[in-house]
MOPAC internal coordinates of N, CA, C and O (Angstrom, degrees):
PM7 1SCF
backbone

  N    0.0000 0     0.00 0     0.00 0    0    0    0
  C    1.3988 1     0.00 0     0.00 0    1    0    0
  C    1.5391 1   108.43 1     0.00 0    2    1    0
  O    1.2310 1   120.41 1   -46.10 1    3    2    1
  N    1.2763 1   116.83 1   133.90 1    3    2    1
  C    1.4345 1   123.49 1   178.52 1    5    3    2
  C    1.5417 1   114.00 1   -72.75 1    6    5    3
  O    1.2310 1   121.03 1   -41.75 1    7    6    5
  N    1.2957 1   115.63 1   138.25 1    7    6    5
  C    1.5533 1   114.37 1   179.84 1    9    7    6
  C    1.5558 1   105.91 1   -90.96 1   10    9    7
  O    1.2310 1   122.26 1   -18.46 1   11   10    9
  N    1.3012 1   113.27 1   161.54 1   11   10    9
  C    1.4842 1   118.56 1  -179.51 1   13   11   10
  C    1.4960 1   110.16 1   -87.21 1   14   13   11
  O    1.2310 1   120.02 1   -37.79 1   15   14   13
  N    1.2480 1   117.56 1   142.21 1   15   14   13
  C    1.4649 1   119.68 1   174.15 1   17   15   14
  C    1.5477 1   114.39 1   -70.14 1   18   17   15
  O    1.2310 1   123.21 1   140.26 1   19   18   17
  N    1.2736 1   111.45 1   -39.74 1   19   18   17
  C    1.4949 1   114.67 1   178.47 1   21   19   18
  C    1.5374 1   108.91 1  -143.10 1   22   21   19
  O    1.2310 1   122.42 1   -23.73 1   23   22   21
  N    1.2922 1   112.97 1   156.27 1   23   22   21
  C    1.4905 1   121.43 1  -177.99 1   25   23   22
  C    1.4838 1   111.82 1   -84.13 1   26   25   23
  O    1.2310 1   119.18 1   -30.46 1   27   26   25
  N    1.3278 1   119.16 1   149.54 1   27   26   25
  C    1.4840 1   119.23 1   174.95 1   29   27   26
  C    1.4803 1   117.34 1   -58.15 1   30   29   27
  O    1.2310 1   120.98 1   158.89 1   31   30   29
  N    1.3181 1   115.73 1   -21.11 1   31   30   29
  C    1.5008 1   122.71 1  -179.64 1   33   31   30
  C    1.5417 1   109.76 1   -62.39 1   34   33   31
  O    1.2310 1   119.97 1   153.68 1   35   34   33
  N    1.2952 1   117.66 1   -26.32 1   35   34   33
  C    1.4384 1   114.20 1  -175.53 1   37   35   34
  C    1.5471 1   113.24 1   -96.60 1   38   37   35
  O    1.2310 1   120.46 1  -174.63 1   39   38   37
  N    1.3242 1   116.73 1     5.37 1   39   38   37
  C    1.4268 1   114.91 1   173.63 1   41   39   38
  C    1.5303 1   116.57 1   -59.30 1   42   41   39
  O    1.2310 1   117.99 1   145.13 1   43   42   41
  N    1.2728 1   121.44 1   -34.87 1   43   42   41
  C    1.4792 1   116.81 1   175.77 1   45   43   42
  C    1.5565 1   112.45 1   -67.26 1   46   45   43
  O    1.2310 1   121.15 1   151.43 1   47   46   45
  N    1.3897 1   115.40 1   -28.57 1   47   46   45
  C    1.4549 1   115.15 1   177.40 1   49   47   46
  C    1.5965 1   111.86 1   -70.69 1   50   49   47
  O    1.2310 1   122.82 1   141.16 1   51   50   49
  N    1.3454 1   112.21 1   -38.84 1   51   50   49
  C    1.4676 1   118.43 1   173.50 1   53   51   50
  C    1.4981 1   111.52 1   -58.91 1   54   53   51
  O    1.2310 1   120.23 1   136.44 1   55   54   53
  N    1.3118 1   117.17 1   -43.56 1   55   54   53
  C    1.5071 1   123.50 1   179.12 1   57   55   54
  C    1.5329 1   110.88 1   -62.97 1   58   57   55
  O    1.2310 1   120.62 1   129.06 1   59   58   57
  N    1.3049 1   116.42 1   -50.94 1   59   58   57
  C    1.4424 1   118.23 1   173.58 1   61   59   58
  C    1.5327 1   117.82 1   -55.69 1   62   61   59
  O    1.2310 1   122.60 1   137.29 1   63   62   61
  N    1.3304 1   112.62 1   -42.71 1   63   62   61
  C    1.4910 1   118.11 1  -179.95 1   65   63   62
  C    1.5236 1   108.62 1   -67.47 1   66   65   63
  O    1.2310 1   121.28 1   141.78 1   67   66   65
  N    1.3395 1   115.16 1   -38.22 1   67   66   65
  C    1.5437 1   117.90 1   179.75 1   69   67   66
  C    1.4847 1   111.41 1   -70.31 1   70   69   67
  O    1.2310 1   118.14 1   146.33 1   71   70   69
  N    1.3455 1   121.15 1   -33.67 1   71   70   69
  C    1.4887 1   118.86 1   173.23 1   73   71   70
  C    1.4788 1   112.05 1   -68.72 1   74   73   71
  O    1.2310 1   119.28 1   139.61 1   75   74   73
  N    1.3234 1   118.98 1   -40.39 1   75   74   73
  C    1.4886 1   122.16 1   179.61 1   77   75   74
  C    1.5189 1   109.76 1   -62.98 1   78   77   75
  O    1.2310 1   119.73 1   140.11 1   79   78   77
  N    1.3442 1   118.12 1   -39.89 1   79   78   77
  C    1.4622 1   118.27 1   179.80 1   81   79   78
  C    1.5604 1   108.90 1   -71.71 1   82   81   79
  O    1.2310 1   121.37 1   142.17 1   83   82   81
  N    1.2713 1   114.97 1   -37.83 1   83   82   81
  C    1.4439 1   114.91 1   173.64 1   85   83   82
  C    1.5046 1   117.93 1   -61.49 1   86   85   83
  O    1.2310 1   120.70 1   139.91 1   87   86   85
  N    1.3144 1   116.27 1   -40.09 1   87   86   85
  C    1.4479 1   119.17 1   175.84 1   89   87   86
  C    1.5064 1   110.88 1   -65.63 1   90   89   87
  O    1.2310 1   120.93 1   142.10 1   91   90   89
  N    1.3458 1   115.83 1   -37.90 1   91   90   89
  C    1.5147 1   116.99 1  -179.83 1   93   91   90
  C    1.5077 1   109.46 1   -70.23 1   94   93   91
  O    1.2310 1   118.28 1   144.70 1   95   94   93
  N    1.3061 1   120.88 1   -35.30 1   95   94   93
  C    1.4150 1   123.92 1   178.63 1   97   95   94
  C    1.5280 1   111.66 1   -67.60 1   98   97   95
  O    1.2310 1   119.85 1   139.07 1   99   98   97
  N    1.3725 1   117.89 1   -40.93 1   99   98   97
  C    1.4767 1   122.63 1   179.27 1  101   99   98
  C    1.5652 1   107.16 1   -64.30 1  102  101   99
  O    1.2310 1   119.92 1   134.48 1  103  102  101
  N    1.2809 1   117.75 1   -45.52 1  103  102  101
  C    1.4793 1   119.48 1   176.95 1  105  103  102
  C    1.4542 1   117.24 1   -62.48 1  106  105  103
  O    1.2310 1   121.31 1   138.48 1  107  106  105
  N    1.3244 1   115.11 1   -41.52 1  107  106  105
  C    1.4733 1   120.77 1   168.85 1  109  107  106
  C    1.5244 1   114.15 1   -55.01 1  110  109  107
  O    1.2310 1   120.30 1   129.60 1  111  110  109
  N    1.3729 1   117.03 1   -50.40 1  111  110  109
  C    1.3690 1   118.50 1   179.83 1  113  111  110
  C    1.5201 1   112.80 1   -70.60 1  114  113  111
  O    1.2310 1   117.66 1   148.21 1  115  114  113
  N    1.2938 1   122.06 1   -31.79 1  115  114  113
  C    1.4443 1   123.94 1   172.43 1  117  115  114
  C    1.4561 1   109.50 1   -59.77 1  118  117  115
  O    1.2310 1   118.53 1   131.11 1  119  118  117
  N    1.3914 1   120.40 1   -48.89 1  119  118  117
  C    1.4015 1   123.32 1  -175.48 1  121  119  118
  C    1.4613 1   113.67 1   -67.53 1  122  121  119
  O    1.2310 1   119.63 1   144.17 1  123  122  121
  N    1.3934 1   118.31 1   -35.83 1  123  122  121
  C    1.3976 1   119.13 1   179.81 1  125  123  122
  C    1.4810 1   112.72 1   -71.29 1  126  125  123
  O    1.2310 1   120.34 1   141.82 1  127  126  125
  N    1.3350 1   116.96 1   -38.18 1  127  126  125
  C    1.5165 1   120.01 1  -173.02 1  129  127  126
  C    1.5194 1   111.03 1   -89.90 1  130  129  127
  O    1.2310 1   117.78 1   153.88 1  131  130  129
  N    1.2753 1   121.84 1   -26.12 1  131  130  129
  C    1.4321 1   121.75 1  -167.04 1  133  131  130
  C    1.5720 1   115.18 1  -119.79 1  134  133  131
  O    1.2310 1   120.52 1   160.44 1  135  134  133
  N    1.3184 1   116.61 1   -19.56 1  135  134  133
  C    1.4574 1   119.53 1  -174.32 1  137  135  134
  C    1.4963 1   111.98 1   -75.70 1  138  137  135
  O    1.2310 1   119.23 1   -57.79 1  139  138  137
  N    1.3485 1   119.07 1   122.21 1  139  138  137
  C    1.4476 1   120.65 1  -173.85 1  141  139  138
  C    1.5276 1   110.94 1   -67.62 1  142  141  139
  O    1.2310 1   118.88 1   162.56 1  143  142  141
  N    1.3210 1   119.75 1   -17.44 1  143  142  141
  C    1.4761 1   121.09 1  -178.30 1  145  143  142
  C    1.4859 1   111.73 1   -89.89 1  146  145  143
  O    1.2310 1   119.10 1   171.99 1  147  146  145
  N    1.2952 1   119.32 1    -8.01 1  147  146  145
  C    1.5619 1   122.36 1  -177.97 1  149  147  146
  C    1.5656 1   104.42 1  -102.67 1  150  149  147
  O    1.2310 1   123.36 1   -59.48 1  151  150  149
  N    1.3204 1   111.17 1   120.52 1  151  150  149
  C    1.5338 1   113.97 1   173.92 1  153  151  150
  C    1.5345 1   107.19 1  -124.16 1  154  153  151
  O    1.2310 1   123.82 1   -55.09 1  155  154  153
  N    1.2822 1   110.28 1   124.91 1  155  154  153
  C    1.5424 1   117.56 1  -174.83 1  157  155  154
  C    1.4841 1   109.32 1   -89.49 1  158  157  155
  O    1.2310 1   117.51 1   139.15 1  159  158  157
  N    1.2994 1   122.35 1   -40.85 1  159  158  157
  C    1.4776 1   121.65 1  -174.22 1  161  159  158
  C    1.5530 1   111.46 1   -84.83 1  162  161  159
  O    1.2310 1   120.90 1   -18.65 1  163  162  161
  N    1.2264 1   115.88 1   161.35 1  163  162  161
  C    1.5239 1   123.29 1  -171.00 1  165  163  162
  C    1.5826 1   110.00 1   -67.97 1  166  165  163
  O    1.2310 1   120.83 1   142.94 1  167  166  165
  N    1.3988 1   116.01 1   -37.06 1  167  166  165
  C    1.3801 1   117.19 1   179.79 1  169  167  166
  C    1.5418 1   113.00 1   -68.23 1  170  169  167
  O    1.2310 1   120.14 1   143.30 1  171  170  169
  N    1.3392 1   117.34 1   -36.70 1  171  170  169
  C    1.4183 1   119.32 1   174.51 1  173  171  170
  C    1.4725 1   114.91 1   -64.79 1  174  173  171
  O    1.2310 1   120.71 1   141.87 1  175  174  173
  N    1.3411 1   116.25 1   -38.13 1  175  174  173
  C    1.4988 1   119.38 1   177.43 1  177  175  174
  C    1.5032 1   113.93 1   -67.86 1  178  177  175
  O    1.2310 1   120.83 1   150.29 1  179  178  177
  N    1.3108 1   116.01 1   -29.71 1  179  178  177
  C    1.4686 1   120.79 1  -176.16 1  181  179  178
  C    1.5168 1   110.55 1   -78.16 1  182  181  179
  O    1.2310 1   120.10 1   163.53 1  183  182  181
  N    1.3674 1   117.41 1   -16.47 1  183  182  181
  C    1.4275 1   122.51 1  -177.89 1  185  183  182
  C    1.5377 1   114.15 1   -66.88 1  186  185  183
  O    1.2310 1   121.78 1   158.39 1  187  186  185
  N    1.3615 1   114.20 1   -21.61 1  187  186  185
  C    1.4604 1   124.43 1  -177.46 1  189  187  186
  C    1.5497 1   110.46 1    73.13 1  190  189  187
  O    1.2310 1   119.55 1    34.86 1  191  190  189
  N    1.2712 1   118.46 1  -145.14 1  191  190  189
  C    1.4740 1   124.44 1  -171.50 1  193  191  190
  C    1.5284 1   107.16 1   -87.29 1  194  193  191
  O    1.2310 1   122.43 1   -57.55 1  195  194  193
  N    1.2242 1   112.96 1   122.45 1  195  194  193
  C    1.5205 1   122.53 1  -178.39 1  197  195  194
  C    1.4938 1   108.21 1  -102.83 1  198  197  195
  O    1.2310 1   120.38 1   -42.96 1  199  198  197
  N    1.3803 1   116.87 1   137.04 1  199  198  197
  C    1.4926 1   121.89 1   175.87 1  201  199  198
  C    1.5304 1   104.91 1   -95.66 1  202  201  199
  O    1.2310 1   121.08 1  -100.65 1  203  202  201
  N    1.3855 1   115.54 1    79.35 1  203  202  201
  C    1.4356 1   121.18 1   176.06 1  205  203  202
  C    1.5040 1   108.21 1  -116.22 1  206  205  203
  O    1.2310 1   120.70 1  -103.62 1  207  206  205
  N    1.2970 1   116.27 1    76.38 1  207  206  205
  C    1.5184 1   120.58 1  -179.08 1  209  207  206
  C    1.4715 1   113.53 1   -69.76 1  210  209  207
  O    1.2310 1   120.35 1   147.60 1  211  210  209
  N    1.2780 1   116.94 1   -32.40 1  211  210  209
  C    1.4526 1   119.26 1   179.45 1  213  211  210
  C    1.5043 1   111.25 1   -64.31 1  214  213  211
  O    1.2310 1   120.24 1   137.09 1  215  214  213
  N    1.2973 1   117.15 1   -42.91 1  215  214  213
  C    1.4596 1   122.14 1   178.64 1  217  215  214
  C    1.4935 1   110.37 1   -64.27 1  218  217  215
  O    1.2310 1   121.19 1   138.73 1  219  218  217
  N    1.3060 1   115.33 1   -41.27 1  219  218  217
  C    1.4900 1   116.43 1   176.46 1  221  219  218
  C    1.5094 1   116.85 1   -67.89 1  222  221  219
  O    1.2310 1   120.71 1   151.07 1  223  222  221
  N    1.3512 1   116.24 1   -28.93 1  223  222  221
  C    1.4838 1   119.96 1   171.60 1  225  223  222
  C    1.5064 1   112.84 1   -67.32 1  226  225  223
  O    1.2310 1   122.13 1   138.19 1  227  226  225
  N    1.3553 1   113.52 1   -41.81 1  227  226  225
  C    1.5219 1   116.42 1   174.48 1  229  227  226
  C    1.4703 1   114.95 1   -62.68 1  230  229  227
  O    1.2310 1   119.51 1   143.50 1  231  230  229
  N    1.3280 1   118.53 1   -36.50 1  231  230  229
  C    1.4336 1   119.65 1   179.18 1  233  231  230
  C    1.5928 1   111.39 1   -73.80 1  234  233  231
  O    1.2310 1   120.60 1   144.12 1  235  234  233
  N    1.3048 1   116.46 1   -35.88 1  235  234  233
  C    1.4675 1   120.13 1  -179.94 1  237  235  234
  C    1.5344 1   109.89 1   -72.84 1  238  237  235
  O    1.2310 1   118.40 1   138.95 1  239  238  237
  N    1.2929 1   120.66 1   -41.05 1  239  238  237
  C    1.4534 1   123.38 1   178.10 1  241  239  238
  C    1.5233 1   113.24 1   -87.46 1  242  241  239
  O    1.2310 1   119.41 1  -112.91 1  243  242  241
  N    1.2917 1   118.74 1    67.09 1  243  242  241
  C    1.4731 1   121.17 1  -174.40 1  245  243  242
  C    1.6106 1   104.07 1   -79.48 1  246  245  243
  O    1.2310 1   123.62 1     3.35 1  247  246  245
  N    1.3107 1   110.66 1  -176.65 1  247  246  245
  C    1.4649 1   118.88 1  -172.63 1  249  247  246
  C    1.4827 1   113.93 1   -54.67 1  250  249  247
  O    1.2310 1   120.01 1   129.50 1  251  250  249
  N    1.3511 1   117.59 1   -50.50 1  251  250  249
  C    1.4728 1   123.12 1  -174.61 1  253  251  250
  C    1.5365 1   109.52 1   -68.61 1  254  253  251
  O    1.2310 1   119.97 1   142.63 1  255  254  253
  N    1.3132 1   117.67 1   -37.37 1  255  254  253
  C    1.5545 1   119.53 1  -176.45 1  257  255  254
  C    1.5328 1   105.85 1   -71.77 1  258  257  255
  O    1.2310 1   119.71 1   136.92 1  259  258  257
  N    1.3320 1   118.15 1   -43.08 1  259  258  257
  C    1.4649 1   118.26 1  -179.29 1  261  259  258
  C    1.4970 1   108.41 1   -67.01 1  262  261  259
  O    1.2310 1   118.33 1   146.34 1  263  262  261
  N    1.2772 1   120.79 1   -33.66 1  263  262  261
  C    1.5549 1   121.92 1  -179.38 1  265  263  262
  C    1.5820 1   109.33 1   -61.92 1  266  265  263
  O    1.2310 1   122.16 1   132.72 1  267  266  265
  N    1.4276 1   113.46 1   -47.28 1  267  266  265
  C    1.4551 1   115.98 1  -173.74 1  269  267  266
  C    1.5179 1   114.38 1   -89.87 1  270  269  267
  O    1.2310 1   119.29 1  -179.15 1  271  270  269
  N    1.3620 1   118.96 1     0.85 1  271  270  269
  C    1.4675 1   122.09 1  -173.16 1  273  271  270
  C    1.6182 1   109.05 1   -68.10 1  274  273  271
  O    1.2310 1   120.31 1   145.60 1  275  274  273
  N    1.3004 1   117.02 1   -34.40 1  275  274  273
  C    1.4569 1   115.41 1   175.18 1  277  275  274
  C    1.5014 1   119.61 1   -94.04 1  278  277  275
  O    1.2310 1   120.50 1  -170.58 1  279  278  277
  N    1.2878 1   116.65 1     9.42 1  279  278  277
  C    1.4775 1   123.06 1   178.75 1  281  279  278
  C    1.4694 1   107.41 1   -93.74 1  282  281  279
  O    1.2310 1   122.96 1   -29.61 1  283  282  281
  N    1.4490 1   111.93 1   150.39 1  283  282  281
  C    1.4996 1   116.90 1   177.50 1  285  283  282
  C    1.5751 1   105.51 1   -79.22 1  286  285  283
  O    1.2310 1   122.24 1   -34.68 1  287  286  285
  N    1.3436 1   113.32 1   145.32 1  287  286  285
  C    1.4984 1   116.30 1  -179.78 1  289  287  286
  C    1.4847 1   112.42 1   -79.25 1  290  289  287
  O    1.2310 1   119.26 1  -103.18 1  291  290  289
  N    1.3351 1   119.03 1    76.82 1  291  290  289
  C    1.4550 1   121.82 1  -179.13 1  293  291  290
  C    1.5769 1   103.11 1  -125.91 1  294  293  291
  O    1.2310 1   123.07 1   -34.81 1  295  294  293
  N    1.3388 1   111.72 1   145.19 1  295  294  293
  C    1.4609 1   117.34 1   174.17 1  297  295  294
  C    1.5566 1   110.99 1   -84.69 1  298  297  295
  O    1.2310 1   120.58 1   134.35 1  299  298  297
  N    1.3132 1   116.49 1   -45.65 1  299  298  297
  C    1.4341 1   122.43 1  -175.83 1  301  299  298
  C    1.5740 1   110.23 1  -125.50 1  302  301  299
  O    1.2310 1   118.87 1  -106.17 1  303  302  301
  N    1.2791 1   119.76 1    73.83 1  303  302  301
  C    1.4655 1   118.50 1  -171.39 1  305  303  302
  C    1.5838 1   113.75 1   -59.17 1  306  305  303
  O    1.2310 1   119.44 1   145.86 1  307  306  305
  N    1.2712 1   118.68 1   -34.14 1  307  306  305
  C    1.5142 1   118.73 1  -178.86 1  309  307  306
  C    1.4960 1   111.74 1   -64.95 1  310  309  307
  O    1.2310 1   121.56 1   139.26 1  311  310  309
  N    1.3872 1   114.62 1   -40.74 1  311  310  309
  C    1.4935 1   118.44 1   178.22 1  313  311  310
  C    1.5385 1   110.85 1   -70.38 1  314  313  311
  O    1.2310 1   120.40 1   141.25 1  315  314  313
  N    1.3558 1   116.84 1   -38.75 1  315  314  313
  C    1.4686 1   117.18 1   178.63 1  317  315  314
  C    1.5428 1   109.07 1   -65.83 1  318  317  315
  O    1.2310 1   119.50 1   142.82 1  319  318  317
  N    1.3044 1   118.57 1   -37.18 1  319  318  317
  C    1.4963 1   118.50 1  -178.99 1  321  319  318
  C    1.5066 1   108.75 1   -68.87 1  322  321  319
  O    1.2310 1   118.85 1   142.90 1  323  322  321
  N    1.3624 1   119.80 1   -37.10 1  323  322  321
  C    1.4024 1   122.00 1  -177.20 1  325  323  322
  C    1.5005 1   111.57 1   -64.45 1  326  325  323
  O    1.2310 1   120.63 1   143.01 1  327  326  325
  N    1.3357 1   116.40 1   -36.99 1  327  326  325
  C    1.5048 1   117.47 1  -174.14 1  329  327  326
  C    1.5433 1   110.87 1   -93.41 1  330  329  327
  O    1.2310 1   119.49 1   167.13 1  331  330  329
  N    1.3159 1   118.57 1   -12.87 1  331  330  329
  C    1.5682 1   117.57 1  -178.16 1  333  331  330
  C    1.4848 1   113.95 1  -106.45 1  334  333  331
  O    1.2310 1   118.73 1   155.98 1  335  334  333
  N    1.3940 1   120.02 1   -24.02 1  335  334  333
  C    1.4424 1   118.70 1  -178.65 1  337  335  334
  C    1.4803 1   111.44 1   -86.90 1  338  337  335
  O    1.2310 1   120.82 1   -56.46 1  339  338  337
  N    1.3555 1   116.04 1   123.54 1  339  338  337
  C    1.4936 1   119.81 1   176.27 1  341  339  338
  C    1.5914 1   106.43 1   -67.85 1  342  341  339
  O    1.2310 1   123.30 1   -27.14 1  343  342  341
  N    1.3938 1   111.28 1   152.86 1  343  342  341
  C    1.5341 1   113.18 1  -179.36 1  345  343  342
  C    1.4923 1   106.99 1  -124.51 1  346  345  343
  O    1.2310 1   120.10 1   180.00 1  347  346  345

């Protein structure tokens, strides 16, 4: 009978590690392809410091940040409103 390489109890550990590696990979890819301060090719590195503030603003205000920028920083707004609003 063949022995198992790993036990089923460690599946959540593999899943958590896989998610962490996926997040790191996504952030690495995002920085390499979209960050205005990262230059991969030789011509871009030779250009020195560029004053491209508009590109930096577009990178910093990504989709999630622009979505939550006009929201109030509350975790449970209904409960906060219930306890703070006088009736």
